[in-house]
C-alpha positions in Angstrom: 65.1 -28.9 1.2 62.8 -27.6 4.0 59.5 -29.4 3.6 57.8 -27.2 6.2 58.6 -24.1 4.2 57.4 -25.7 0.9 54.1 -26.7 2.7 53.6 -23.1 4.0 54.3 -21.6 0.6 51.7 -23.8 -1.2 49.2 -23.4 1.6 49.5 -19.6 1.3 48.9 -19.8 -2.5 45.7 -21.9 -2.1 44.4 -19.9 0.9 44.8 -16.4 -0.8 43.5 -17.7 -4.2 40.4 -19.3 -2.7 39.8 -16.3 -0.6 39.9 -14.0 -3.7 37.3 -16.3 -5.3 34.8 -15.3 -2.7 35.8 -11.7 -2.5 35.9 -11.0 -6.3 32.7 -9.1 -7.4 34.1 -8.4 -10.9 33.9 -12.0 -12.2 37.4 -12.0 -13.6 39.4 -14.0 -11.0 37.4 -17.2 -11.4 38.6 -17.6 -15.0 42.0 -18.2 -13.7 41.5 -19.7 -10.2 38.1 -21.3 -10.4 39.7 -24.8 -10.5 40.8 -24.4 -6.9 37.2 -24.5 -5.7 36.6 -27.7 -7.7 39.5 -29.6 -6.2 37.9 -29.3 -2.7 37.0 -32.7 -1.5 33.4 -32.5 -0.6 32.4 -30.5 -3.7 34.2 -33.0 -5.8 32.2 -35.9 -4.2 28.9 -34.1 -4.6 29.7 -33.3 -8.2 30.8 -36.9 -8.8 34.1 -35.6 -10.1 35.8 -39.0 -10.2 39.1 -37.6 -11.4 39.5 -35.1 -8.6 38.4 -37.7 -6.0 40.9 -40.2 -7.1 43.6 -37.6 -7.3 42.9 -36.5 -3.7 42.8 -40.1 -2.5 46.0 -40.9 -4.2 47.6 -37.8 -2.8 46.6 -38.9 0.7 47.8 -42.4 0.1 51.1 -41.1 -1.0 51.8 -38.2 1.3 49.2 -38.3 4.1 46.8 -35.6 4.9 48.5 -32.8 3.0 45.0 -31.8 1.7 44.1 -30.6 5.2 47.3 -28.5 5.6 47.6 -27.1 2.0 44.4 -27.3 -0.1 41.6 -26.8 2.5 41.2 -23.1 3.3 39.6 -23.7 6.7 42.5 -25.8 7.7 45.0 -23.1 6.7 42.9 -20.5 8.6 43.1 -22.6 11.7 46.9 -22.8 11.3 46.9 -19.0 11.2 45.0 -18.9 14.5 47.2 -21.5 16.0 50.3 -19.6 15.0 49.1 -16.5 16.9 48.5 -18.8 19.8 52.1 -20.0 19.7 53.3 -16.4 19.8 51.5 -16.0 23.2 52.8 -19.3 24.6 55.3 -21.7 23.1 55.3 -25.5 23.4 51.6 -25.3 24.2 50.3 -28.6 23.0 50.3 -32.1 24.5 49.4 -35.5 23.3 45.8 -36.7 23.7 44.1 -39.9 22.6 41.9 -39.8 19.6 38.2 -39.2 20.3 37.0 -41.7 17.7 33.4 -41.9 19.0 33.1 -38.1 18.3 34.8 -38.3 14.9 32.8 -41.1 13.4 29.7 -39.9 15.2 30.0 -36.5 13.5 30.7 -38.2 10.2 27.6 -40.4 10.7 25.4 -37.4 11.4 26.8 -35.6 8.4 26.0 -38.5 6.1 22.5 -39.0 7.5 21.6 -35.3 7.0 23.0 -35.4 3.4 20.9 -38.5 2.6 17.8 -37.1 4.3 18.0 -33.9 2.2 19.1 -31.5 5.0 22.1 -30.2 3.0 21.9 -26.9 4.7 22.5 -28.3 8.2 25.0 -30.8 6.9 27.0 -27.7 5.5 27.5 -26.6 9.0 30.1 -29.3 9.4 31.6 -29.0 5.9 35.0 -27.2 6.0 35.0 -25.6 2.5 31.4 -24.4 2.9 32.1 -23.0 6.4 35.0 -21.0 5.1 33.0 -19.7 2.1 30.4 -18.4 4.6 33.0 -16.7 6.7 34.6 -14.9 3.7 31.2 -14.0 2.0 29.7 -12.6 5.2 32.5 -11.2 7.2 35.5 -10.4 4.9 33.6 -9.4 1.8 31.9 -6.3 3.2 35.3 -5.1 4.4 36.8 -5.7 1.0 33.9 -3.9 -0.7 34.2 -0.9 1.7 37.9 -0.6 0.8 37.0 -0.8 -2.8 34.4 1.9 -2.5 36.9 4.1 -0.7 39.4 3.8 -3.5 36.6 4.4 -6.0 35.7 7.6 -4.2 39.4 8.8 -4.3 39.7 7.7 -7.9 36.6 9.7 -9.0 38.1 12.8 -7.3 41.2 12.3 -9.4 39.2 11.8 -12.7 40.0 8.1 -12.8 37.7 5.1 -13.3 40.2 2.5 -12.3 37.7 1.6 -9.6 33.9 1.6 -9.3 31.5 1.5 -6.4 29.7 -1.7 -5.5 26.6 -2.1 -3.4 27.2 -3.5 0.1 24.2 -5.3 1.7 23.6 -8.0 4.2 22.2 -10.9 2.2 20.9 -12.9 5.2 21.1 -12.1 8.9 20.8 -15.8 10.1 23.6 -16.8 7.8 25.6 -13.8 9.1 25.1 -15.0 12.6 26.2 -18.5 11.7 29.3 -17.2 10.0 30.2 -15.1 13.1 29.6 -18.1 15.5 31.7 -20.4 13.2 34.5 -17.9 13.0 34.6 -17.4 16.7 34.5 -21.0 17.6 37.2 -22.0 15.2 39.4 -19.1 16.3 39.0 -20.2 20.0 39.5 -24.0 19.2 42.5 -23.4 17.0 44.1 -20.8 19.4 43.8 -23.2 22.3 44.2 -26.6 20.7 45.4 -26.3 17.1 43.5 -28.7 14.8 40.8 -29.7 17.3 38.0 -29.2 14.7 39.7 -31.1 12.0 40.3 -34.1 14.2 37.0 -34.3 16.1 34.2 -32.8 13.9 35.3 -32.3 10.3 33.8 -35.1 8.1 36.4 -34.5 5.4 39.2 -34.9 8.0 37.8 -38.1 9.3 37.5 -39.8 6.0 41.1 -38.6 4.8 42.3 -39.5 8.3 41.3 -43.1 7.8 43.0 -43.2 4.4 46.2 -41.4 5.6 47.0 -44.3 8.0 48.1 -46.3 4.9 50.0 -43.5 3.3 53.4 -44.3 1.8 55.3 -41.3 3.2 54.9 -40.3 6.9 56.7 -38.5 9.7 58.4 -41.3 11.6 60.3 -41.4 14.9 63.8 -42.9 15.0 64.0 -44.4 18.5 67.8 -44.6 18.4 68.0 -40.8 18.1 65.0 -39.7 20.2 65.8 -38.4 23.7 62.2 -38.0 24.8 62.5 -34.2 25.0 58.9 -33.9 24.0 59.4 -30.9 21.8 57.7 -32.6 18.8 54.6 -33.4 20.9 54.5 -30.0 22.4 54.5 -28.4 18.9 52.1 -30.9 17.3 48.9 -28.9 16.7 47.1 -32.3 16.0 48.1 -33.6 19.4 48.9 -36.9 17.7 52.6 -37.7 18.8 53.0 -40.0 21.7 56.6 -39.6 22.6 56.4 -42.0 25.6 55.6 -45.0 23.3 57.2 -43.4 20.1 54.0 -43.6 18.3 52.2 -41.2 15.9 48.5 -41.3 15.3 48.6 -40.9 11.4 44.8 -40.6 11.2 45.1 -37.2 12.9 48.5 -36.1 11.4 48.1 -33.4 8.9 51.6 -33.5 7.5 52.4 -30.0 8.6 56.1 -30.8 9.2 56.3 -28.7 12.4 57.6 -31.6 14.4 60.4 -32.2 12.0 61.5 -28.6 12.3 61.4 -28.6 16.1 63.4 -31.9 16.6 67.1 -30.8 17.4 68.3 -34.4 17.3 67.0 -35.3 13.7 64.9 -38.1 15.4 61.9 -37.3 13.2 61.9 -37.6 9.5 59.4 -37.6 6.6 60.1 -40.9 4.9 58.8 -44.0 3.3 57.9 -46.6 6.0 58.0 -50.3 5.5 56.2 -52.8 7.8 59.4 -53.6 9.6 60.3 -49.9 10.0 56.8 -49.2 11.2 57.4 -51.1 14.5 60.8 -49.4 15.1 59.6 -45.9 14.1 56.5 -46.2 16.2 53.6 -46.0 13.7 50.3 -46.0 15.5 48.3 -49.3 15.2 44.6 -48.8 15.7 42.5 -51.6 17.0 40.7 -53.8 14.7 37.3 -52.6 15.9 38.1 -49.0 15.3 39.4 -49.8 11.8 36.3 -51.6 11.0 34.1 -48.7 12.2 36.2 -46.3 10.3 35.9 -48.4 7.1 32.2 -48.6 7.4 31.9 -44.8 8.0 34.1 -44.0 5.0 32.2 -46.3 2.8 29.0 -44.7 3.9 30.4 -41.3 3.0 31.5 -42.3 -0.4 28.1 -44.0 -1.1 26.3 -40.8 -0.2 27.0 -39.3 -3.5 25.6 -42.4 -5.4 22.5 -42.3 -3.2 21.9 -38.7 -3.8 22.4 -39.1 -7.5 20.0 -42.0 -7.7 17.1 -40.5 -5.9 14.1 -39.4 -8.1 13.2 -35.8 -8.8 9.6 -34.9 -7.9 7.4 -32.4 -9.7 5.4 -29.8 -7.9 1.7 -30.4 -8.2 0.3 -26.9 -8.0 0.7 -23.1 -8.0 1.2 -20.8 -5.1 -2.0 -19.1 -3.8 -1.9 -15.5 -4.9 -5.0 -14.1 -3.3 -4.4 -11.6 -0.6 -0.7 -11.7 -0.8 1.2 -8.7 0.3 4.7 -9.8 -0.8 5.8 -12.4 -3.3 5.9 -15.5 -1.0 6.7 -18.3 -3.3 5.3 -21.8 -2.8 8.3 -23.2 -4.7 11.6 -21.4 -4.3 13.4 -20.4 -7.5 16.8 -22.1 -8.1 19.2 -21.0 -10.9 19.2 -22.3 -14.5 21.5 -25.2 -14.6 20.3 -26.6 -11.3 17.9 -29.0 -13.2 15.4 -29.1 -10.3 14.9 -27.9 -6.7 15.7 -31.4 -5.4 18.9 -31.8 -7.3 20.0 -28.4 -6.2 19.2 -29.1 -2.5 21.0 -32.4 -2.6 24.2 -31.2 -4.2 24.6 -27.7 -2.7 27.0 -27.3 0.2 25.8 -23.7 0.9 29.4 -22.4 0.4 28.0 -19.0 -0.9 30.4 -18.9 -3.8 27.5 -18.4 -6.4 26.0 -15.8 -4.1 29.3 -13.8 -4.1 29.6 -14.2 -7.9 26.1 -13.1 -8.8 26.4 -9.6 -10.4 22.7 -8.9 -10.2 22.0 -9.4 -6.4 19.6 -12.2 -7.3 21.0 -15.0 -5.3 20.8 -15.0 -1.5 20.9 -17.7 1.3 17.6 -19.2 2.3 16.3 -19.0 5.8 13.9 -22.1 5.4 14.9 -24.8 7.7 14.8 -27.6 5.2 17.3 -25.8 3.0 19.0 -23.5 5.4 21.8 -21.3 4.0 21.4 -22.8 0.5 21.0 -20.1 -2.1 17.7 -19.2 -3.7 16.6 -16.5 -6.1 14.7 -13.4 -5.3 14.2 -10.4 -7.5 13.9 -7.3 -5.1 17.4 -6.0 -6.1 17.8 -7.2 -9.7 16.7 -10.0 -12.1 18.5 -13.0 -13.6 19.8 -11.5 -16.9 19.6 -14.1 -19.8 23.2 -13.3 -20.8 24.7 -14.1 -17.4 26.0 -17.6 -16.5 28.2 -16.7 -13.5 26.7 -19.0 -10.9 27.0 -22.1 -13.2 30.6 -21.2 -13.9 31.6 -21.0 -10.3 29.7 -23.8 -8.7 32.1 -26.6 -7.7 29.6 -29.2 -6.6 27.4 -29.7 -9.7 24.4 -28.2 -7.9 24.4 -25.7 -10.8 25.7 -27.3 -13.9 27.6 -25.3 -16.5 25.3 -24.0 -19.1 25.7 -21.7 -22.1 23.8 -18.4 -22.7 21.7 -20.1 -25.3 20.7 -22.8 -23.0 19.9 -20.3 -20.2 17.6 -18.3 -22.5 15.5 -21.4 -23.1 15.4 -22.9 -19.6 12.2 -22.3 -17.7 13.0 -22.0 -14.0 9.6 -20.6 -13.1 6.8 -18.5 -14.6 5.3 -15.1 -13.8 2.1 -14.7 -12.0 0.0 -11.5 -12.3 -1.6 -10.0 -9.1 -4.6 -8.0 -10.3 -5.3 -6.0 -7.2 -1.7 -4.5 -7.3 -1.6 -3.5 -11.0 -1.2 0.3 -11.5 -3.6 0.6 -14.5 -6.4 -0.8 -12.2 -5.3 0.8 -8.9 -4.3 4.2 -10.1 -5.8 4.5 -13.5 -2.5 5.2 -15.3 -0.9 3.5 -18.3 2.0 1.1 -17.5 3.9 -1.2 -19.8 7.0 -2.0 -17.8 6.6 -5.7 -17.6 5.8 -6.1 -21.3 8.7 -3.8 -22.4 11.3 -5.4 -20.3 10.5 -9.1 -20.8 13.4 -10.6 -22.7 11.4 -13.5 -24.3 8.2 -11.6 -25.1 6.1 -13.8 -22.7 4.0 -10.8 -21.6 1.3 -9.0 -23.7 -1.1 -6.3 -22.7 -4.8 -6.6 -23.4 -7.7 -4.2 -22.8 -8.7 -4.2 -19.1 -12.4 -4.0 -20.3 -13.2 -6.7 -22.7 -14.4 -5.3 -26.1 -13.2 -1.8 -25.2 -10.0 -1.2 -27.1 -9.6 2.3 -25.5 -9.5 1.0 -21.9 -6.3 0.8 -20.0 -4.3 -2.3 -20.8 -3.3 -5.0 -18.3 -0.7 -7.7 -18.7 -1.3 -11.4 -19.7 1.5 -13.9 -19.2 2.2 -16.7 -21.6 3.4 -19.3 -19.1 4.6 -21.6 -21.8 7.0 -18.9 -23.0 8.1 -17.4 -19.7 11.5 -18.5 -18.3 11.1 -16.9 -14.9 14.0 -14.4 -15.1 12.2 -12.0 -12.9 12.6 -8.9 -15.0 8.9 -8.2 -14.7 8.9 -8.6 -11.0 12.0 -6.5 -10.4 11.0 -3.6 -12.8 7.3 -3.4 -11.8 6.7 0.1 -10.5 4.0 -0.9 -8.0 5.2 -0.2 -4.6 5.5 -1.6 -2.0 4.0 -4.7 -3.5 4.8 -5.9 -7.0 1.9 -6.6 -9.3 3.6 -9.5 -10.9 6.0 -12.1 -9.4 7.7 -15.3 -10.3 6.7 -18.7 -9.1 9.4 -21.3 -9.1 9.3 -24.7 -10.8 10.2 -27.9 -8.9 11.8 -29.2 -12.1 13.1 -27.0 -14.9 12.2 -27.6 -18.6 13.2 -26.2 -22.0 10.8 -23.9 -23.7 
């Protein structure tokens, strides 16, 4: 049984499936493959999904860091880049000492940013989120262009097997971040293999600490080893010290490449007892490093509990609406199921999966520094249809909790605000009833613009207690370029 081939097969399945989750604009793939996003480590921690967390920890304690080489899509993508690097130059790697100060420093910065509420910047270091941004911003447009090409050809053949979809850049800053991340990871993986995973990635650092105690590990048989260095030269984690016959298991991702390269059978993946550890050369970290690693890991696990325990605050006022040219909201709108802006910001990893899944073009990444890259709602391209619950279905972190259509129709995420100076009956003297006709909950009524004159042109009045903030009025308002009605978000959602 070739363990390396099994690992590659499983990694390919996870990589392709998770990529399709971000590329799918039909909303059908998630029904079958959505669970793959929920078994990612950081989303499971933020969602307090105890079952998944324990499963991943037990998997690591049993088999080592197989999560990093099989389940994590960013890790698999780096392996692809490293494979191309090997094609250019074989036996390209060499052993290097662990940069623990950088690993645990990056983990500490990540935890601090999450606790401080800067989830958008913390997401820059998160592997699953980074991969999601790359696929959503770089791969998805290519996928959609290909789909539109097929739709064009199908239409000429009188077939409707494909349909065109709109292609648009949702956020230029996030696109730039995705491009820079992709290029940096490609260069690092091409030159050094798993450099990112073993120096910066917070998930890799936590699982690396746990994997040192795994039951099964690659081990070196000193009786068979001839010090040829082939294992070390092909280890993309640079964790095999052939000279001392030691392996740094905190950095080993259990890729099995070393086993396949050893012609003497001196490396095997086996259960290691304490007495065998000395013979087979398991790497023993210093006590100080172990203590620092334990403290850092404990801090990472405690982050979720800290976030969960923090209180939600209610916004104290409304956005100023005088002299506004565009709907600049004082409080951003977050999707139904997010509970509050605070809960959403603390749990969201900015992976962009909900942005990719939104069929109405409502969700897009924020450019505000305090919630950078985390999705927010805007109604220039569409509105949040009451029957759509896609974002709550795909969110793996609990930032948007799963809700029913009935719950969504009664959840108030904001309320409409009328801007008198932009309203067509008053500016152009024409009748308009778009906002009233399209409001799905009947929260808008029109009244005479001149009090007591029933024949005067009518203007809208918003029942803020009934309005759910879906944005139909804002999106369908014919006033251009400035809408005469817009939605102001609520800090905390409530049921109407």
